[in-house]
C-alpha positions as CSV (number, residue, x, y, z in Angstrom):
1,M,113.3,82.9,91.6
2,Q,115.6,85.3,92.5
3,N,117.5,85.8,95.9
4,N,115.7,88.5,96.6
5,D,112.1,87.5,96.0
6,K,111.4,86.2,99.5
7,Y,112.1,89.4,100.9
8,T,109.8,92.4,102.4
9,Y,109.1,95.2,100.4
10,R,107.1,98.4,101.1
11,V,106.4,101.7,99.3
12,T,105.8,105.1,100.7
13,W,105.6,108.8,99.6
14,S,108.2,110.4,101.0
15,E,107.1,114.6,101.5
16,D,110.3,115.8,102.5
17,D,111.4,114.4,99.3
18,A,108.0,114.6,97.2
19,E,109.2,110.9,95.6
20,Y,108.2,107.9,96.3
21,V,110.5,105.6,98.5
22,G,110.9,101.7,98.1
23,L,111.9,100.0,101.7
24,C,112.8,96.3,102.6
25,A,112.2,95.3,106.2
26,E,115.0,92.9,106.3
27,F,117.2,95.7,104.7
28,P,116.7,98.7,107.5
29,S,119.4,100.7,106.0
30,M,118.8,100.4,102.4
31,S,115.6,102.9,100.5
32,W,115.3,103.6,96.8
33,L,113.3,106.9,95.6
34,A,111.6,107.3,92.2
35,K,108.9,109.3,90.6
36,T,106.4,106.2,90.7
37,P,105.4,103.4,93.4
38,E,106.4,101.1,90.6
39,A,109.8,102.7,89.8
40,A,110.2,102.7,93.7
41,L,109.8,98.9,94.3
42,K,111.9,98.0,91.4
43,G,114.8,100.0,92.2
44,V,114.8,98.6,95.9
45,R,114.7,95.3,94.4
46,K,117.6,95.8,91.8
47,L,119.5,97.7,94.9
48,V,118.8,94.8,97.6
49,G,120.2,92.2,94.6
50,E,123.3,94.1,94.0
51,V,123.5,93.9,98.1
52,I,122.7,89.7,98.5
53,A,125.2,89.1,95.3
54,D,128.0,91.5,97.2
55,M,127.4,89.6,100.4
56,L,127.4,85.9,98.9
57,G,130.5,86.7,97.2
58,N,132.2,88.0,100.3
59,K,130.4,84.6,102.2
60,E,128.9,86.9,104.3
61,S,125.3,85.3,105.8
62,L,122.3,87.1,104.6
63,P,119.1,88.0,106.6
64,E,116.7,85.9,107.2
65,P,113.4,86.5,105.0
66,I,110.4,87.2,107.7
67,A,107.7,85.4,105.4
68,I,109.9,82.3,105.8
69,K,110.8,82.7,109.4
70,H,109.3,80.9,111.9
71,F,107.2,82.6,114.8
72,S,106.4,80.9,118.2
73,G,103.7,83.5,118.7
74,K,105.1,84.7,121.8
75,F,107.5,87.7,123.3
76,M,107.8,89.6,126.3
77,V,106.6,92.7,126.5
78,R,107.3,94.7,130.1
79,V,105.5,97.7,131.0
80,P,105.0,99.3,134.6
81,P,103.2,98.1,137.0
82,D,100.5,100.3,137.0
83,V,100.0,99.8,133.0
84,H,100.1,96.0,134.3
85,R,97.1,96.5,137.3
86,Q,94.9,97.9,134.8
87,L,95.2,95.6,131.8
88,A,94.9,93.1,135.2
89,M,91.6,94.7,135.6
90,Q,90.6,95.3,132.3
91,A,90.7,91.5,131.7
92,A,88.9,90.5,134.7
93,E,85.9,93.1,134.0
94,A,85.6,91.2,130.6
95,G,86.1,88.1,131.8
96,V,89.2,87.4,129.8
97,S,92.9,86.3,130.6
98,L,95.2,88.7,130.6
99,N,96.8,87.4,127.7
100,R,93.6,87.2,125.6
101,L,93.0,91.3,126.8
102,A,96.4,91.8,125.1
103,S,96.2,89.9,122.5
104,A,93.4,91.1,121.2
105,K,94.3,95.1,121.8
106,L,97.5,94.2,119.8
107,S,95.9,93.0,116.9
108,H,94.2,96.1,116.7
């Protein structure tokens, strides 16, 4: 297994470049343009591999792959007071907790 195998990759179309662009979530400043989605993925994976090798050579720490990172399931979201009030009313009217209502809205 290579050092870049556990990272999160995505390929999308770039209308501005008229090519596919390969991206890596853990290295957001990197991208690779190519004529096909397969070539874009191959290119960005190769680029990430090269950057990882360089970082390891310089004894830099690597970003943790999202796929193996532990998530608690908790995060705080700040909203304006009027939005908080509206959500609390919606939750009460639906007979659910505010947490359950927010979770349902976020998962859609």
